C-alpha positions, 0 to 999 in steps of 0.5 A, spaced: 495 502 509 493 509 507 495 514 513 489 515 518 485 523 517 489 527 516 487 535 518 488 537 511 483 531 509 478 535 514 480 542 511 478 540 504 484 542 502 491 538 498 496 537 502 501 534 498 508 534 500 506 540 506 510 540 512 507 540 519 500 536 516 498 531 521 493 526 523 487 529 527 483 527 533 479 521 529 486 519 526 489 518 533 483 513 533 485 510 527 492 509 528 491 506 535 485 502 531 491 498 528 493 495 534 486 491 534 486 490 526 493 488 524 496 486 531 496 479 531 498 478 525 506 476 524 508 483 521 516 483 519 517 490 518 513 496 518 515 500 511 513 508 511 512 515 507 518 521 511 511 525 511 509 527 518 501 525 517 505 517 516 509 516 520 505 519 526 500 513 524 504 508 524 507 509 532 502 505 535 503 499 531 511 500 532 511 500 540 505 495 540 509 490 534 516 492 537 518 494 531 523 499 527 519 504 521 524 504 516 523 511 512 521 510 504 522 516 500 520 513 494 512 511 498 512 519 500 505 523 497 505 525 490 509 531 489 503 536 486 507 542 485 503 548 484 498 544 487 499 544 494 495 547 498 489 549 494 483 548 496 479 541 492 473 546 491 478 551 487 481 546 484 476 542 481 476 548 474 482 547 472 483 545 466 488 539 469 483 536 473 480 534 468 486 530 465 487 527 472 480 525 472 480 522 466 486 521 463 491 520 470 498 517 466 498 524 462 497 528 468 504 532 470 502 537 476 505 544 475 513 545 478 511 538 481 511 530 478 506 526 474 503 521 476 505 515 472 513 518 475 509 516 481 507 509 480 514 506 477 517 510 483 512 507 488 511 499 485 519 499 485 519 500 492 514 496 494 516 489 490 524 492 492 522 491 500 518 485 499 523 481 496 528 483 501 524 482 506 521 474 503 529 473 501 530 475 509 525 472 513 523 466 508 517 465 503 512 469 504 514 475 508 507 479 511 510 487 512 506 493 512 507 499 509 503 506 510 504 511 505 498 516 501 491 515 497 493 516 490 501 513 491 497 506 494 491 507 488 498 507 482 500 500 486 494 497 487 493 497 478 499 495 478 497 489 482 491 488 478 495 489 471 490 495 470 493 502 466 493 507 470 488 511 466 483 506 470 486 508 477 480 513 478 476 506 480 479 504 487 478 507 493 484 509 498 480 511 505 484 513 511 487 509 514 483 503 510 488 497 508 490 493 502 493 487 501 497 484 495 501 478 495 506 478 491 509 471 487 514 469 482 509 469 477 504 474 478 500 477 484 494 477 487 490 482 491 487 480 497 484 486 500 482 494 497 480 499 501 479 495 508 476 499 514 473 495 518 475 490 524 480 485 525 484 482 517 487 476 518 483 473 511 488 469 506 494 474 511 497 467 514 504 465 511 505 460 505 510 455 506 517 457 502 517 453 496 521 446 498 528 445 496 530 440 490 531 435 495 524 435 498 521 436 491 526 429 488 522 426 495 515 428 495 510 422 494 507 423 486 501 425 489 504 432 491 505 433 484 499 434 483 498 440 487 499 448 484 504 452 487 502 458 492 504 463 485 498 460 481 490 461 482 486 457 484 482 454 477 474 456 480 477 461 487 479 460 493 477 454 498 479 457 504 
């Protein structure tokens, strides 16, 4: 989930890791609206970037779910270095801008980090939290990570198996929700940039994998059912 609309979004500046960038009035409305959009789902955990605009976005949902958000530094915004706080209308004239657009895997921000570094840390964090929660709760575990646009796009690109150079094809609007279900075999991308009302399709947890004893006692016909990590040939039937 991306944070709600921020004061930097409306000012047309690249906030990066600037201190004190908060969500604006619309962002507060978007944060409150997450209760209706997500509040009836069996969410096990909330994980958030340490930056204020993300922490503020998850506050209403955390209160409604009685969950304490976990701060995850690896989900922080891109360190844009010398680009931080500058107007986007100025940055578009920088030579690096075209690299960010066409070849982002090679983009390293002056006195900052590269987008390849961002993807590596963010994907590692998401996959680690997903494994941890699956072990704690058994099988699938639904959880929410609140982070930033380019971070989300890099995670979605990884889940799709796309090269980072194609991640600009993905969009992540303020307060949008994108959903990835990780399995032992592959990730499944269930939603991207969802900004509508209630989000429920495909988000009910699949049962945990059967024990060896259960497998042995299962009927022959049950062996014809594909495992949850397999894609449905021909498309989902739900």
